[in-house]
Each structure stands twice: as structure tokens, then as C-alpha cells.
C-alpha positions as CSV (number, residue, x, y, z in Angstrom):
1,M,-110.5,-52.1,-129.8
2,R,-114.3,-51.4,-129.4
3,D,-113.7,-47.7,-130.0
4,L,-111.7,-48.6,-133.2
5,V,-114.5,-50.8,-134.5
6,S,-117.0,-48.1,-133.7
7,M,-114.9,-45.4,-135.4
8,I,-114.3,-47.4,-138.6
9,D,-118.0,-48.6,-138.8
10,Q,-119.2,-45.0,-138.4
11,E,-116.8,-43.9,-141.2
12,L,-117.7,-46.7,-143.6
13,G,-121.5,-46.3,-143.1
14,E,-122.9,-43.5,-145.1
15,S,-124.3,-40.5,-143.1
16,D,-127.9,-39.3,-143.3
17,D,-126.9,-36.2,-145.2
18,M,-125.2,-38.2,-147.9
19,A,-127.9,-40.9,-148.3
20,D,-129.2,-39.3,-151.4
21,G,-126.2,-40.7,-153.2
22,T,-125.5,-37.4,-155.1
23,R,-121.8,-38.4,-155.2
24,T,-121.1,-41.6,-157.0
25,K,-117.3,-41.9,-157.2
26,Y,-114.5,-42.0,-154.7
27,S,-111.8,-39.4,-154.9
28,G,-108.7,-40.1,-157.1
29,I,-106.5,-40.6,-154.0
30,A,-109.0,-43.0,-152.5
31,M,-109.0,-45.0,-155.8
32,A,-105.3,-45.2,-155.9
33,L,-105.0,-46.3,-152.3
34,H,-107.7,-48.9,-152.8
35,W,-106.0,-50.5,-155.7
36,L,-102.5,-50.3,-154.0
37,I,-103.9,-52.1,-151.0
38,A,-105.6,-54.7,-153.1
39,A,-102.4,-55.3,-155.0
40,G,-100.4,-55.5,-151.8
41,V,-102.8,-58.0,-150.2
42,I,-102.6,-60.3,-153.2
43,A,-98.8,-59.9,-153.5
44,N,-98.3,-60.8,-149.9
45,W,-100.5,-64.0,-150.3
46,L,-98.4,-65.0,-153.3
47,I,-95.1,-64.3,-151.5
48,R,-96.2,-66.4,-148.6
49,R,-97.1,-69.3,-150.9
50,T,-93.8,-69.0,-152.7
51,A,-91.8,-69.0,-149.4
52,K,-93.7,-72.1,-148.1
53,A,-92.8,-73.9,-151.3
54,T,-89.1,-73.1,-151.0
55,E,-87.0,-76.0,-149.8
56,S,-84.2,-73.7,-148.4
57,E,-85.0,-72.1,-145.1
58,E,-82.6,-69.3,-145.9
59,A,-84.3,-68.6,-149.2
60,A,-87.7,-68.7,-147.5
61,R,-86.6,-66.1,-145.0
62,A,-85.3,-63.8,-147.8
63,I,-88.6,-64.1,-149.6
64,M,-90.6,-63.5,-146.4
65,S,-88.7,-60.3,-145.8
66,N,-90.6,-58.8,-148.7
67,H,-93.8,-60.1,-147.1
68,F,-93.0,-58.2,-143.9
69,S,-92.0,-55.0,-145.9
70,I,-95.3,-55.0,-147.8
71,G,-97.2,-55.7,-144.5
72,V,-95.8,-52.6,-142.9
73,T,-96.5,-50.6,-146.1
74,L,-100.1,-51.9,-146.1
75,W,-100.6,-50.5,-142.6
76,F,-99.6,-47.0,-143.6
77,L,-101.8,-47.2,-146.8
78,A,-104.8,-48.3,-144.7
79,V,-104.2,-45.4,-142.3
80,A,-103.9,-43.0,-145.3
81,L,-107.1,-44.4,-146.8
82,L,-109.0,-43.9,-143.5
83,I,-107.8,-40.3,-143.4
84,V,-108.9,-39.7,-147.0
85,H,-112.3,-41.1,-146.2
86,F,-112.6,-38.8,-143.2
87,T,-111.6,-35.8,-145.2
88,G,-114.3,-36.3,-147.9
89,G,-112.7,-38.7,-150.4
90,K,-115.3,-41.4,-149.8
91,A,-118.5,-41.8,-151.8
92,P,-121.7,-42.9,-150.0
93,L,-123.2,-46.3,-150.6
94,A,-125.5,-46.3,-153.7
95,S,-129.1,-45.4,-152.8
96,H,-130.5,-48.4,-154.7
97,L,-128.8,-51.0,-152.6
98,A,-131.0,-53.4,-150.6
99,T,-130.8,-53.3,-146.8
100,W,-128.8,-56.5,-146.6
101,E,-126.4,-55.3,-149.2
102,R,-125.7,-52.1,-147.3
103,W,-125.1,-54.1,-144.1
104,L,-122.9,-56.6,-145.8
105,A,-120.8,-53.8,-147.4
106,R,-120.4,-52.1,-144.0
107,I,-119.4,-55.4,-142.3
108,V,-116.9,-56.5,-145.0
109,H,-115.2,-53.1,-145.3
110,T,-115.0,-52.7,-141.5
111,L,-113.4,-56.1,-141.1
112,F,-111.0,-55.2,-144.0
113,F,-109.8,-52.1,-142.1
114,I,-109.5,-53.9,-138.8
115,L,-107.4,-56.7,-140.2
116,L,-105.2,-54.3,-142.2
117,L,-104.5,-52.3,-139.1
118,V,-104.1,-55.1,-136.6
119,M,-102.3,-57.8,-138.6
120,P,-99.0,-56.0,-139.0
121,F,-98.9,-55.5,-135.2
122,G,-99.4,-59.3,-134.8
123,A,-96.5,-60.0,-137.1
124,W,-94.4,-57.4,-135.3
125,S,-95.2,-59.0,-131.9
126,A,-94.3,-62.5,-133.3
127,M,-90.9,-61.2,-134.7
128,S,-90.3,-59.5,-131.4
129,Q,-90.7,-62.8,-129.6
130,Y,-87.9,-64.1,-131.8
131,G,-85.9,-61.1,-130.8
132,A,-85.6,-60.0,-134.5
133,P,-86.2,-56.6,-136.1
134,I,-88.3,-56.1,-139.2
135,S,-86.5,-54.7,-142.3
136,V,-88.6,-52.6,-144.5
137,F,-87.2,-53.0,-148.1
138,G,-83.7,-52.6,-146.6
139,L,-84.5,-48.9,-146.1
140,L,-85.2,-48.9,-142.4
141,S,-85.4,-51.4,-139.5
142,V,-88.3,-51.7,-137.1
143,P,-86.8,-52.7,-133.7
144,P,-88.4,-55.6,-131.7
145,L,-91.0,-54.7,-129.1
146,P,-89.7,-55.0,-125.5
147,M,-90.9,-58.6,-125.1
148,E,-89.3,-61.7,-123.7
149,V,-87.8,-63.9,-126.4
150,N,-90.1,-66.9,-126.7
151,P,-89.8,-68.9,-130.0
152,E,-92.8,-71.1,-129.1
153,A,-95.0,-68.1,-128.5
154,A,-93.7,-66.6,-131.7
155,K,-94.7,-69.6,-133.7
156,A,-98.2,-69.5,-132.2
157,A,-98.5,-65.8,-133.0
158,F,-97.5,-66.5,-136.6
159,E,-100.1,-69.2,-136.8
160,Q,-102.8,-66.8,-135.7
161,H,-101.4,-64.2,-138.2
162,G,-101.8,-66.8,-140.9
163,Q,-105.4,-67.5,-139.9
164,A,-106.1,-63.8,-140.0
165,G,-104.6,-63.7,-143.4
166,A,-106.8,-66.5,-144.7
167,F,-109.8,-64.7,-143.3
168,L,-108.7,-61.5,-145.1
169,L,-108.5,-63.5,-148.4
170,M,-112.0,-64.8,-147.8
171,L,-113.3,-61.2,-147.3
172,L,-111.5,-60.3,-150.6
173,V,-113.3,-63.1,-152.4
174,V,-116.7,-61.9,-151.0
175,H,-115.8,-58.4,-152.1
176,V,-115.0,-59.5,-155.6
177,L,-118.1,-61.7,-155.8
178,G,-120.2,-58.7,-154.7
179,T,-118.6,-56.6,-157.4
180,L,-119.3,-59.2,-160.1
181,K,-122.9,-59.4,-159.0
182,H,-123.3,-55.7,-159.4
183,M,-121.6,-55.6,-162.7
184,L,-123.1,-58.7,-164.4
185,L,-126.5,-59.2,-162.7
186,D,-127.5,-55.8,-161.4
187,R,-125.7,-53.9,-164.2
188,D,-125.4,-50.8,-162.0
189,G,-121.7,-50.1,-162.8
190,N,-120.8,-50.3,-159.2
191,L,-117.1,-51.0,-160.1
192,F,-116.9,-47.6,-161.7
193,R,-117.2,-46.0,-158.3
194,M,-113.6,-47.0,-157.8
195,L,-112.3,-46.2,-161.3
196,P,-111.6,-42.9,-163.0
197,F,-113.8,-43.9,-166.0
198,G,-117.3,-45.2,-166.4
199,N,-120.6,-44.1,-164.9
200,P,-122.0,-45.9,-161.8
201,K,-125.6,-45.7,-160.9
202,G,-126.2,-43.4,-158.0
């Protein structure tokens, strides 16, 4: 886990040779993956809320099957985005950012990636302790891990998964607030770094 954190933090922090901020936009693939992941996170939050509000347990399970499917998809999208970053699709942090802004950006993005990569395995572990596979949009089935069936442990694992999801949403709020600060107060066009139009400040 320590190596994973180090690898992601190294990737998300701009290197010395890119600190001049000559590149101001992410690649098109990075943009697409970013917005797909954002949409998936929000969709999974809404799906979970809908399932909890459903009176029928059978209906709730049917709704949550979409939650699991999106969760698996988000893991692959996060891996793909990391690969795109490593292969040159990532723009360095803007050179005009204050030191605290640079550190906050690194921390938030690192935590984003850690949660997106770890949370699906937590859900997989919980489902495995129920002895149940995970269906991915009905196209394929992820078999349970070789674990002892333990419903009580599965419930505890799902509670931890929910807490991690709440923390992920908190990070999303921080991310959005930071974007609004840059767009409305700093007026540096920071949002345009992740859009195919507009001109961000370097």
C-alpha cells in the first residue's frame, strides 16, 4: 500500500522539468476519463440512496447490482487514467498556484485514486463473504474470492465501504469548491484544463 501511495503521489505531483507550466491542458483521453469517473461516482451515490429508500429488499438488490457494476467499471477507468497520466496525458499544476494549493491538489487527487482503486476490492471482499458473485451489467460475473462465508463480517465490510464512499464524496466537494474558487475568485480558467475549449492560465 505504501508503494501504491508513493507511486500515485509521484505521478500526480508535477516533475521539475514540467514546472514551467508550458502545457496547460490534459489530453483528450484524460479529459474523457476524468468526466466518466466523475459521472460514475455521482451515479453510484444516487443509486445507493435510491436503493436505501426502496421498501422491497428484492428491488434494492436489483438496484444495487448497477452500483456494483459501475464500481467495477470505475476501477478500470481509474487504472486507465493512471496509465494515460504516465504516458504523457497529464498537464502539470499551474505555475501560479500557491504552495498550499499545490499540496492540497496533490493530496486530494492521490486520495481520489487510492479510494477508486481500493473500494471495489472492499466491495468484492464483502460480497465474497456472502458467498455471492458480482454481476457486471449482466455481461460477466466476477466470482467470489476464496473466503469463508461470514455474513456478519460482510456487513461490517460493507459499512466500511460506505464510510469510504462518504469520504470520497467529501473529496469531490473539496475538488468542486477548489474549482469554483479558481473560476470565480482567481479567474484563472482552471476548469478549462479539463475541457476541450477555453484557455486556462499557465
